[in-house]
C-alpha positions in Angstrom: -17.5 -10.2 10.5 -14.2 -8.7 11.3 -13.2 -5.3 11.5 -11.3 -5.2 8.1 -13.9 -7.6 6.6 -16.3 -4.5 6.7 -14.3 -2.2 5.7 -13.3 -4.1 2.5 -17.2 -3.9 2.0 -17.8 -0.2 3.1 -14.6 1.5 3.1 -11.6 0.3 0.9 -9.4 3.5 1.5 -9.6 3.2 5.2 -9.2 -0.5 4.8 -6.0 0.0 2.8 -4.4 2.8 5.5 -5.4 -0.1 7.9 -3.6 -3.6 6.2 -0.9 -0.9 5.8 -0.5 -0.1 9.2 -0.9 -3.6 10.1 2.1 -4.3 7.5 4.4 -1.3 9.1 4.1 -2.8 12.6 4.5 -6.3 11.8 1.0 -7.4 12.9 0.5 -9.7 10.2 -1.9 -12.5 12.0 -4.4 -9.3 11.8 -4.5 -8.8 8.4 -7.4 -9.5 5.7 -5.2 -11.8 3.9 -8.1 -13.0 2.1 -9.0 -9.7 0.7 -6.0 -8.7 0.6 -4.7 -11.4 -2.0 -8.1 -10.4 -4.1 -6.7 -7.2 -4.3 -3.4 -8.0 -4.6 -4.2 -10.2 -8.0 -6.4 -7.5 -9.1 -3.6 -4.7 -9.4 -1.6 -7.6 -11.3 -3.9 -8.5 -14.0 -4.2 -4.1 -14.2 -0.5 -4.0 -14.4 0.1 -7.3 -16.8 -2.5 -5.3 -19.1 -0.7 -1.7 -19.1 2.7 -4.1 -19.8 1.0 -5.8 -22.6 0.3 -2.1 -23.6 3.1 -0.9 -23.1 5.4 -3.7 -25.2 3.4 -3.4 -27.8 4.1 0.5 -28.2 7.8 -0.3 -27.5 7.9 -2.0 -30.8 6.5 1.0 -32.1 8.9 4.1 -33.7 7.6 7.0 -35.7 10.0 8.1 -39.0 13.6 9.0 -38.1 13.7 6.0 -35.5 12.0 8.3 -32.8 10.1 5.8 -30.4 6.5 7.3 -29.2 7.4 6.3 -25.6 
């Protein structure tokens, strides 16, 4: 098990910081790509949910044409 795989299971914040350091320094071969992709996919799902809710509220307006956003 690599250091990053261990961090994925034990210290998510440290994992995120370490991956950011590796990305900034161009050390792509050292990234925990499997878990990084998993987290990015999960973020995309969460963002999609927020976007859908935002799309719904964009269609709503208050009396007088004011938008609740």
